[in-house]
C-alpha positions in Angstrom: -10.6 40.4 -47.5 -11.0 39.6 -51.2 -8.7 41.5 -53.5 -9.8 41.9 -57.1 -7.8 43.3 -60.0 -9.9 43.9 -63.2 -7.7 44.4 -66.2 -8.3 44.9 -69.9 -7.5 41.3 -70.7 -7.9 39.3 -67.5 -9.2 39.5 -63.9 -7.2 38.2 -60.9 -8.6 37.6 -57.5 -7.2 36.4 -54.2 -7.5 36.4 -50.5 -5.5 38.9 -48.5 -4.7 38.6 -44.8 -1.8 40.3 -42.9 0.4 40.9 -45.9 -0.1 37.5 -47.5 -2.0 36.7 -50.6 -3.5 33.2 -51.2 -6.1 31.4 -53.2 -5.2 33.3 -56.4 -7.3 32.6 -59.5 -7.6 34.2 -62.9 -10.2 34.5 -65.6 -10.9 36.5 -68.8 -12.4 40.0 -68.4 -15.1 39.1 -70.8 -18.7 38.8 -69.7 -20.1 35.8 -67.9 -23.4 34.9 -66.2 -24.0 35.9 -62.6 -23.9 32.3 -61.3 -20.5 31.7 -62.8 -19.0 34.9 -61.4 -20.5 34.3 -58.0 -18.9 30.8 -57.8 -15.6 32.2 -59.0 -15.6 35.0 -56.4 -16.4 32.8 -53.5 -14.6 29.4 -53.8 -15.5 26.7 -51.3 -14.5 27.6 -47.8 -14.3 31.4 -48.2 -16.4 33.3 -45.8 -15.0 36.8 -46.3 -17.4 39.7 -46.9 -15.2 42.6 -47.7 -13.6 43.3 -51.1 -11.0 45.8 -52.3 -10.8 46.1 -56.1 -9.0 48.0 -58.8 -10.5 48.3 -62.3 -9.2 49.9 -65.5 -12.3 48.8 -67.4 -15.1 51.2 -66.3 -17.8 49.6 -68.5 -17.6 46.3 -66.6 -17.6 47.8 -63.1 -21.4 47.5 -62.7 -21.1 43.8 -63.6 -18.5 43.1 -61.0 -20.2 45.1 -58.3 -23.5 43.2 -59.0 -21.5 39.9 -58.8 -19.9 40.8 -55.5 -23.3 41.7 -54.1 -24.8 38.5 -55.3 -21.9 36.6 -53.8 -22.7 38.0 -50.4 -20.1 40.7 -50.0 -21.4 43.4 -47.7 -18.9 46.2 -48.5 -16.4 47.1 -51.2 -13.5 49.5 -51.6 -12.8 50.9 -55.1 -9.2 52.0 -55.2 -8.4 55.6 -56.0 -6.0 58.4 -55.2 -8.3 59.9 -52.6 -7.5 57.0 -50.2 -4.7 56.6 -47.8 -2.2 54.6 -49.9 0.7 54.6 -47.5 2.7 56.4 -50.1 2.5 60.0 -51.3 1.3 60.8 -54.8 3.1 63.7 -56.6 1.3 63.8 -60.0 -0.5 66.6 -61.8 -3.9 64.7 -62.2 -3.9 61.8 -59.7 -7.4 60.8 -60.8 -6.0 59.7 -64.1 -3.6 57.1 -62.6 -4.8 53.5 -63.1 -6.0 51.9 -59.9 -3.7 49.0 -60.5 -0.7 51.3 -60.7 -1.7 52.9 -57.3 -1.9 49.4 -55.8 1.5 48.6 -57.2 2.9 51.8 -55.7 1.4 51.0 -52.3 2.9 47.5 -52.2 6.3 48.5 -53.6 6.7 51.4 -51.2 6.2 49.0 -48.3 8.4 46.2 -49.6 11.4 47.8 -51.4 13.8 50.6 -50.7 13.2 53.6 -52.9 13.8 54.7 -55.5 11.8 51.8 -57.0 10.6 51.0 -60.5 7.7 48.6 -60.8 7.4 46.8 -64.2 3.8 45.5 -64.7 3.3 43.1 -67.6 -0.4 43.4 -68.6 -2.1 44.4 -71.8 0.1 47.4 -71.5 3.6 47.2 -70.1 3.8 49.9 -67.4 6.7 51.3 -65.5 6.0 53.2 -62.3 8.5 55.2 -60.2 8.3 55.6 -56.4 10.7 58.0 -54.7 11.6 58.3 -51.0 10.2 61.8 -50.4 7.8 62.4 -53.2 6.3 59.0 -53.4 4.6 58.0 -56.7 5.8 60.4 -59.4 4.6 58.8 -62.6 6.1 56.4 -65.1 5.9 55.1 -68.7 3.3 53.2 -70.6 4.4 50.9 -73.4 2.6 48.2 -75.6 2.4 44.9 -73.7 3.0 41.4 -75.0 -0.7 40.7 -75.6 -0.9 43.7 -77.9 2.3 42.7 -79.7 1.0 39.2 -80.5 -2.5 40.4 -81.3 -1.3 43.1 -83.7 1.0 40.8 -85.5 -1.8 38.4 -86.2 -4.4 41.1 -86.9 -2.3 43.1 -89.4 -0.6 40.4 -91.3 -2.0 37.7 -93.6 0.1 34.7 -92.5 1.2 35.2 -88.9 -0.8 33.1 -86.5 -2.5 34.2 -83.2 -0.3 32.9 -80.4 0.8 33.8 -76.9 4.0 33.4 -74.8 5.6 30.0 -74.8 8.9 28.2 -74.6 11.8 29.9 -76.4 14.6 27.4 -76.9 16.8 29.5 -79.2 17.3 33.1 -80.3 17.0 32.4 -84.0 13.6 31.0 -84.6 13.4 27.9 -86.8 9.6 28.3 -87.3 7.2 31.2 -87.6 5.9 30.6 -84.0 9.5 30.3 -82.7 10.5 33.5 -84.5 7.5 35.4 -83.1 8.1 34.3 -79.6 11.8 34.9 -79.6 11.2 38.4 -81.1 8.6 39.3 -78.6 10.6 38.0 -75.6 13.9 39.6 -76.6 12.1 42.8 -77.6 10.4 43.1 -74.3 13.6 42.4 -72.4 15.4 45.0 -74.4 12.6 47.5 -73.6 12.8 46.7 -69.9 16.6 47.2 -69.8 16.5 50.4 -71.8 13.7 52.0 -69.7 15.4 51.0 -66.4 18.7 52.6 -67.5 16.9 55.7 -68.8 15.0 56.1 -65.5 18.2 55.6 -63.5 19.9 58.3 -65.6 17.0 60.6 -65.3 17.0 60.3 -61.5 20.8 60.3 -61.3 20.4 57.3 -59.0 23.4 55.2 -58.0 21.0 52.5 -56.8 17.6 51.5 -58.1 15.2 48.8 -56.8 13.4 47.1 -59.6 10.5 44.6 -59.4 8.3 43.0 -62.0 4.7 41.7 -61.7 1.9 40.8 -64.1 1.0 37.8 -66.3 4.2 37.6 -68.3 6.7 38.9 -65.7 8.3 35.5 -65.2 8.5 34.8 -68.9 10.4 38.0 -69.6 12.3 38.7 -66.3 12.8 35.2 -64.8 16.5 35.1 -65.4 17.2 38.9 -65.2 18.4 40.7 -62.2 14.9 41.8 -61.3 12.7 40.4 -58.5 9.5 38.9 -59.8 6.5 39.4 -57.5 3.5 37.9 -59.2 1.0 39.1 -56.5 2.3 42.6 -56.0 -0.9 44.3 -57.3 -3.2 42.1 -55.1 -0.9 42.7 -52.1 -1.2 46.5 -52.7 -5.0 46.3 -52.8 -4.9 44.5 -49.5 -2.5 47.1 -48.0 -4.8 49.9 -49.1 -7.8 48.1 -47.7 -6.1 47.7 -44.3 -5.3 51.4 -44.2 -8.8 52.5 -45.1 -11.2 50.4 -42.9 -13.8 53.2 -42.7 -13.9 53.9 -46.5 -15.5 50.7 -47.6 -18.9 51.2 -49.3 -22.0 49.2 -48.4 -23.5 47.1 -51.1 
């Protein structure tokens, strides 16, 4: 099946089969014409007709559903807490949990021994906690790297608009170098502090930690954290497998 993750900044799609994700591609969330989206959704050789998707941008959902229909998909599965996720949800208002966070919980619960913390580096940096008996219990939401870089450029007169890149030294010898070093070290410090705070809050001797999302490798590549770039897409596929009768016709 096609697995599709629609985020605030970017959209990621891939092909899911039996626990494996392949043919992953990414694009901006911004609008595009129907022909462009149709070609992007169905690269040459793909004949799949089912799609499971998570979206945290409600206003673009009609656009993507229309694109899926135009691309020949016959049924879709919007991810939500009403589905069989393969993990319990112990949360006051489950309908307010982002669909991508539910997908992360489904994948992490299958792959890692609880308690688990999933760090997802998107527009926001989210931390989600999965326990052995209660399942998904909540987490933390922090500003992500795209917001850090964008806000620095937007709210200052001289700082440029940049993104992640090579950091060769802690003390930046240029404006761009200083910004990248500050963002990377700041995010790493945030990750360490949150993980230790969660460990203390749970009184856990052992804690599994994994990272996913666009900047996961840039931040956590040399930390003692497993980076799984396709965790969200795998979670979408797992939920799709568990809910074959809940797909909606197009």
